[in-house]
N, C-alpha and C positions, 0 to 999 in steps of 0.2 A: 503494500500500501502503500503512494508517494507521501512525503510529509507537506502538508497541510501548512501555508503561511501567509499573513498579514503581513505585507507591504505597506508602513503611512510616510507618506512624504509630499509634501505642498509645492513639488515645482513634477508637474503633470509630468514635461518631458523625460526628466526620469525616472518619475514612477513608473510607465508605460515602458522603455528601453528595460526597466531590472524585470521587470514583471517577463518582457519576452525571453529575457536572458534564463530566469528563470523555471521557467515554463521549459527552457527547451531542454534544462537538465532535469525533465521529470518531476519538477516540482508544483505540486496544484498554487497559486498565487491567487489570493484577494490583492483586493488594493483600497488604498482610503487615501484622499488627499487634504485629512486633518485629523487629528487626533482623539475630537469629538465624533469625527465617523469612526475611526478607528476602534472607541471605546464602546458606540453602540455596539458597531459588530462585535464584537470580542463578547459582550453580552448576551450577542444572538447565538454565535454558533462558537466551536470550539478552534483551540492552531495550534498547533507544535510549536511554534515559535511567530514572535509578533516581532518587528524589524521595522522602528520606528527612527527616522532622523530627529536627533537633537533638534538644531535649530527652527522652527516652526512657527508662524505669527501668534496663532490665537490661543496657543497653548504648547510648551516647550516637549520638549522628548521626554527630562525629569520627572515632567508634572502628570505627564501621561502614563511615565511608569510607576510611581507613587498611583494612580486611581485602578491602573490594568492590577496593578500587585494589592488594592485594598480588594476589589470587586473581587480575585481570582488568583489564588496566590500561587497556584501551580500554573502561571503564564509566564512564559519563558520569553523574556525578552532581549533583542540584541540591537543597543543604538550605533545608528550609522551620524557618522557626521561631518563634515567638510571644516570644522573649525573644532579639531579637538585637544581638548586640553587638559594637562595630567588631573589637576582639578576633579574637573567636570568629570572623567573617568571611572577616577574613586567614590566620588559621590555615588552616580552612575549602580557601582559596582555595591559598594556598601545598600542601597538602595533594592536589589536581587536583579538588575540585570545580568544576565549570563556572558555577557561578551559586549566591545566598545570599539566599530570600527572605525575607519577612517574613508572618506570617500574619496576618489573612486574606491569600493572594496572588488579585492579581489575575486570573481566569480570563484572561483578553486577553492580558495581558506573560507567563503561566506556559505558555501553548500554544506565545507566541514564543519562549520559553528551551526548549522540550520540542523545538520544529523543531529549533533553532541546534543542540540537542547529539545530535539526529539526524543532522543533515548534517556535525558535526565525529567523530561514530564513526563513521560509511562514510569518512570521508577517514584517519582512525587504523587502519581495519581492513583495508582497499585497500593504504597505507604497509606494513604488518603481510604482509600478501600478498604484494607486489611484494620484499620482503627475503627472502619463503621460496622466491620464483620464483629468484631473484641465487644462493642458495642451491644450490638444483638447477641449475641453471642449472653455476655454480661446478665442481661437482660431476662432474658428466657433461661436462664437457670441449667444452658445444657453444659 
């Protein structure tokens, strides 16, 4: 089953080209041109990774990361930026981003990071299910 990714960037040309390049690598790609749109999509659907541009006009990638992690803690977020700073990278990782890459991202490297995010999400979801099962078992007295 292909990895399912949400790509978020306010630069529509960049968004289209990146989506095409990911699709050519067998990745199922949805796009959003704003963080608000991305959050709405993430509430409705499950994605293996959400790739978010750091610098966007209405809401930056750090704020989007915070909201995404608050609503769905298992969300795997990779931040992309053309304006990388060490401070922003550290902040993003502390807030739960799985990675932080500079634009233009090397597609081989990005694909590897998407696959890694997918594997990590599967472990997190499995752990959540296991915790629910323990609660059910405890309530039933089995």
